[in-house]
N, C-alpha and C positions, 0 to 999 in steps of 0.2 A: 504494500500500500504506500503510495506517495504521500509524504508528510512534509510540512514546513515547520521549522522551529519558530519561536516567538519573534525573533529578529527578522527572519525571512517573511513571516506573515505581515509584520509592520511595513516592511519594504514593499511588499506586493500591494498592500492597500494604498500606500503613498504613490506607488507607480501608476495605479489606476486613476487616482485623484488628479494627477498631472496629465495623464494621457487623454482623459475625457474632455479636457478643455482645449485640445489641439485637434483640428479636423484631419490633418494629415496622419496623425497617430491613430485616430479612430478608423480611418480607411484601411490602414495597414493591419490593425488588430482584428478586423472582422471580415476575413475572406468569406465568400458566399457559401461554400459547401463544408464549412467547419462545424464540428459538434463537440460536446463534452461526453466522455465515457465515465459512468459511475459504476464501480465494480461491486460485486456481492460483498467483498470484504469491507468496503466503505459503508454499505448499507448495514452490515452487522455492527460496525463500530457506532453508527448513529443510534441503533437500537439500545446499546448499552450506555451511551453518553448523554442522550437527549432526555429532558424531563418536561417538555412542553408539547402542546398540540401542534406546534410548528417548529421547524428549525430554519436556520439562516444559511442561504447560499450567497456568500460574499464574493464580489468581483475583485480581482487583483491583476497585476501585470508583473511578470518575472522575466528578466532578460529579454524584454520586447515581446513576450508572448502572453496572451490573455489566459486567465484561469479562473475557476470558481473554487472557493474554499468552503468546506462544510463545517459550520459553526453550531454546536449544540446550544440550546437555551434552557434556562431553569423555569420553574413554575410561573414566575413573574414576567418571563420574556427577556431576561437579561442573558447575555452571553456567559456561558460557563467557561472558566479558565481551564484550559487543557495544555498539557506539555507540548504536544505537536498537533498540527491542524491538517487533516487530509485535504488534498486538493486534486483537481482534474484540469489538465491543460486543453485548451481549444485546439483541435487537431482535425485533419481531413477525414471526411466520412469515407470509409474504405469499402463499404458494400451497400447494396440497396436496403432501404428501411421498409419494413412491412408493418403498416398500421392495421391493427385487427379490431373488429367490432362484431360481436356475436349476439344475435337475438336468441334467447333461450326459451324453449317451449316445453311443456310437459303434457303427457297423455295420461289421463286417469281412467283405468279400466275397472269396471265393477262387475262382479258376479254374485248372484243371489241364489242361495241354496234354501230349499224348503225345509221344514222341520223333519221330513223323512229323508233328508240329504239328497234331494234331487235339484238339479239346476232349473230355476224358473225364470231367470232373467239374466241378460248379458248385454252390457252397453259400454261405450267408451266416449269420453269427451276430451277435447283439447282446450287447454287454457293457455293464453299467451298475452304478453310475455310475462314470465314470473320473475325475471331477474332485475326489473326496473330499468331505468334509463342509464346508458353509459355515462361515465364521468365526463367525457367530451366526445361528441360525434366525430368520427375520423375525417369526414369531409371538412368540418370546421377547423380541425387541426391542420390539415393540408393547406387550407386557404390561409391560415395564420402563418405557417412556415413560408409559404410562397410569397406572402405579402412582405415578410422580413427580407427574403432574398431579393425581391424587386425594389423595395422601398426603405430598407434599413438605413442606408446612407443618407437618404433624404430626411428621414426622421432625425438622425443625428444633426444634420445641417439646420433643421428647423429649431431644435433645442439649443443649438449653439448660437443661432441668430437671436434667440429670445433672451438668453442670460449668460452667454459664454460657456454653456455646457454644464453649469452648476446643477441643473435639475435632472441631468441624466442619471439613471439608476446607479446605485452603489452596491445594492444587494437585492435579493429576492427572499420573501418569506414563503416557505414550502410546507404544506400540510404533512405532518409527520406520519400519521397513521396510514395514509395512502401509499407512502413509499415503503413502509416497513411492515405492513399487515401480513404479507405472505410469509409462510414458514418455509417456502421453497427457496432455492438459490436464484436470486433475482439480480440482474444487472440492468442498467438504463443507458440509453442514448439520450442526451439532453440537447435540444435545439432551441434557438431563439425564434420567436414569432412576434407578429404585431396583431393586436386585437383592440377593437374599439371599446372604450369605456363609456357607458351611459352616465356615470357619476361625474367623471372628469371631462366629458364631452370632447374626447380626443383619442387618438391611437396611443396605446400603451404597449410597451414590450411585454412579452410573455416568455416564460420558460416552459417548454413542452417536453415532458418526460415520456419516452417510449420504452416499455419494459420488455425484457427477454427472460424467460424462465427455462432453466435447464431441466431435462428429464421430466417434462410435463406429461403426467399420466392422462389416459383417456377419460377418467372419471372426474378430473378437475375442471371446474367451471370457470371460464374466463369471459367476462363481459366485454372488457375493452383493455387494450394494453397501452392506451394513450391518455395521458393526464395533463391537464392545463393548469398551470399555476401562475396566474397573471397578477402577482402582488409585488411589483417593483417598488423599491424605496430609494429615492423619492419616486412618486408622491405618496405611496401607501406606506407610511412609516408608523412604527409602533410606539407606545408610550415611553419605553426605555430610551428610545432614540431622541426624544424631545423634539421631533420634527426635523432632526438633522439626518443627513446621509450617513 
């Protein structure tokens, strides 16, 4: 598992703070087909370290390369001090991504036996769907990812023109249970996307996690392997941040 010590973590955070106010740096840091890989080992580490319903994926720059650092939170939403911080580097996508969405149906078959143990009735009904709605429909995820690929640099330019890039995200708040609920060995590919916010009345960046499960058995039910976490800070900052990035 790739880790940063506290000095490296601080350097990475400062590197992003500097880079996000420079348009040339932003262009170099965000190639179109790059993603983050989150390993099963990092997911297991989060399960043990995090104590909140969310954890923080903080953005950094190390030696000219973008990365996200996985920061656990306590019950109040403050960062938990850890000796080393796991991180993932922004790197090229090496294979096609498969976004899966499964509608689940169940068939209920009834057989009625009379009191003398003879069959008197037999019927079946289909109920659908039983699994509820997917976390994020795959077509919306694809649209969001494609929007980032096509318009991400324009989004950075608009934010830069507004206030010199100060309002560009520094971190993302990620729902903890949806990443760690599986008992299977899960890894994630994490992509940026753009999604319109009704609250803020503008496009906001999203982190879209696409999961992969090893040794998936036929009896295991998967609704969707695509999760949308559109909580960038800024603007969606928590109380411990006091409105700061």
